[in-house]
N, C-alpha and C positions, 0 to 999 in steps of 0.2 A: 268565438275563440275555442282551442283545440285543449283537451283535455291534459293534464301531468302525463309527461311519458310512463307506462307501465312496464311489469316485465318482460313486454312483446319487445319492447325495442329499449334495453339493456341489459347489461351482461352483469350482475352484481359480484358475481364471482370473480373478476379480472378487473383489474385497473383501468379506467378509461382513455385511450391515445384522444379521441374527441370526445370532449363533451360539451353539447352546446344547450339551452334552456331559453324559449319563449323569444327565439330568435327572427325579426323582422327587417326586411329588406324595402326599399323602393329605390326609384330613378325620379329626378325631378322636385319640385317644390311648388305650395300653394295648390292651383287650380291645374298646374301640370303633372301633380304628384303621381305616379303610377305604384302602387305595390305590388311588387312580385312576390316576397313570403312573406307569410303570415304565420306567427308563432309557432316556430318550430322548433322541436326539442327532439336532440338525439343523441344516442352514447355509440360508441366504437372501439370495442376493447383489443386490446393486443392478439395478434393471430388470425383476427377475425376476418371475413371476407362477407362483405354487406353489398347487397347491389340495389341500388336506383333504380326503380322501374317507374314509368306513368307516362301519360301523351307529350306529347311533343309541347312546348310551352306551360309545361306545368312548374317549371323553376327546378328543376334537376342542377343545370350546369349551373344556376345563380348559386345554389348551394354549398355546389364543389369548389366554384371561387371563391365561394366565405370562407370557408372550412383551409383552405389551399394560399388563405390572404392575399390574395389577389384580387380582393376584393374588401371591402372596411364594414362591419355591419354595423346598422342605422340604430339597432334596439335590441337589448336583450345579453345574453351570455355566452362567451365560446371559448370553450379551453383547449387548445391541441398542442400536442406534446409538451404542457404545462407548461403553454405561455398563455399569459389572458388575452387573448384577441381582439376582445371588446377595447383594452385600453392599450392598444400597440403602439408604437409609434410608426412612422413609416421604418424606420432603420429596424426597430425589432421583428415586423413582419417579413424582412429579408434573410432576417436569420432565420423565421422558421420556416422560410420556403426553401430553404437552403438543406432542410429536415427531411423535404420531402421528395417522392419522385413524380413526377406529371406524366401521364399518358394520354393522348389525345387521338381522335379519329383520325386526323391527317397525319404521316408521321413525321412531317417537318422538317426532313433529314435536307442538309445542306448538300445539294448535287454536286457540287465540283470536290467533297471530301468522299474519302471513300469509308466503310463501315465502320473500321477503330479508329480513321478520324474524329466522327462522328461524336462517337462515345468518349472517345479521349477530350472533347471539347468542354463535356460539363466537367472533367475534373481541373481545367484551366480556373477556375473558379477557384479554387482551393491552394494557394500559392506553395503553402506547403508540401503539394507532391511534386515530386520531379518529372520531369520527363520521362524518364526509366521507370517509374513508377507508373505512371499513368498511363502507359504503352503495357506495363505488364498485366495491370488491372483491366486494361480495355478488352484485349486479349481475352482474360480470365471469361469475364461476362459472355463475352459474345460462344467463346467456347460453349458455356452454360447453357447458352439459350438455342444452340446448334448450328452455330454460326462459323464454326472454325474454317472451315474451306472455304469462307468468304467476308476474310478480313480486308482484303485489300481491293473488295469491288466497290464500284461505286453505285450510289441508288439506280441508275437507269440499266445496270446489269442486273441487277435484283428483282424478283417477285414481290408482291403486295404484302404475302404474307412475310416473305423475309425482311420485306424493309419494316414492318412493324414490331418484328425481332428487335432488327437494331434499336429501332425507341424505345423497347423494352428494355435493352440493354443499358440505354442512354441512362433513364430512370433507376438502374440498380446500380449503377458502377460508382456509384458514390456513396453505396450505403445508407439510403434513407431508413428512417423509423416510420412511415407511412407512403402508402400509396394511394395516390388520388387520379382513375382512369376513368375519361368522358367517351364512349363509345370506341372502347379500343377493337372493337372487332366486328361493326359495323360495316365499314368497308373489304371484307375479307371473305372467301369462301369458306364454306365450313370447317373443313381440316387447318386451313389454316386459323380461324377463328377460335378452333377447338385446342389449337399448339397454342395460342398466345394464353385462352385461358387457363388450362395446365400449368404454364409457367408460373402466373400469378399465382394459381392456388398452392403450388411449391414453394413458391416467397414466402406464402401465412407460414405456411404448415410450416416450415425448415427452422423460418428465420423470427418467428412472430412477428411480423409487421402484417400490421393492418393493411388490405386493402377494400377500399371503398370504390366502387364502380357504377358510371350509370351507364343505363345500357336499354335498348329495344330488344337485344338479341334474347328471343326463348331458348337457344340452343345450348346456352350455357347457364341456364339457371341452377343446376343441378351442384355446379359448384360453391353453392350461396350456403353460408351458416344462417343468413337472416336475407330477406327480402323487403324494403320498404319502399311503398306506392305513394306517388305524389300526385297529387291533382287541384289544379287552381292554386300553387303556392301553399299547398299543405298538405302534412302526412295526413293520406286517406287510410292505409293500413300499414303495420307492423307487424 
């Protein structure tokens, strides 16, 4: 069992956007039970950039999915954006997810929609946002990520880096309070990966929106305030 969190993985001077204590997660029951995470404790403060590293199968993506409310915690305590995730109902988890921007390794854009339409799609989950406002906000955030001249391009006409920037814009358009990113630069060349990393760094610095990113990409470690290493479902260094 791991020791309680230390100053190395806490930021006591800032309020925690994420605060997890002694978290465990497993699949299956009885003899088929397979534990994935063991006694994980983690804090992430406003404006922080925290990278999760470690070998494949170490539990990084599973932890990210717990923090984002995509899976339900089996044991322990987890508070995200002031919501008690370990006691949350399915409806409450949906509300939390609406406050989080998710970015994945695969951009998952809809090929039949333009860049602008892909970004606008996220705002259709907010009935109070008018069609004109959706368009304005989508164009604004795409401009912010350097795609002002690609608003009406379909994904097939965009480079890999441009597609991922559309995915970043889609994650940002709703004004998230937390960004969770799973290998967002893994499929990109060095310059495109750096561009995406810099975008996320700027978001954290200017908006105070924390970024927790799973990565194997050693090229972007310099953007991090902290690096948390995982191995065999446990935090091995922080």
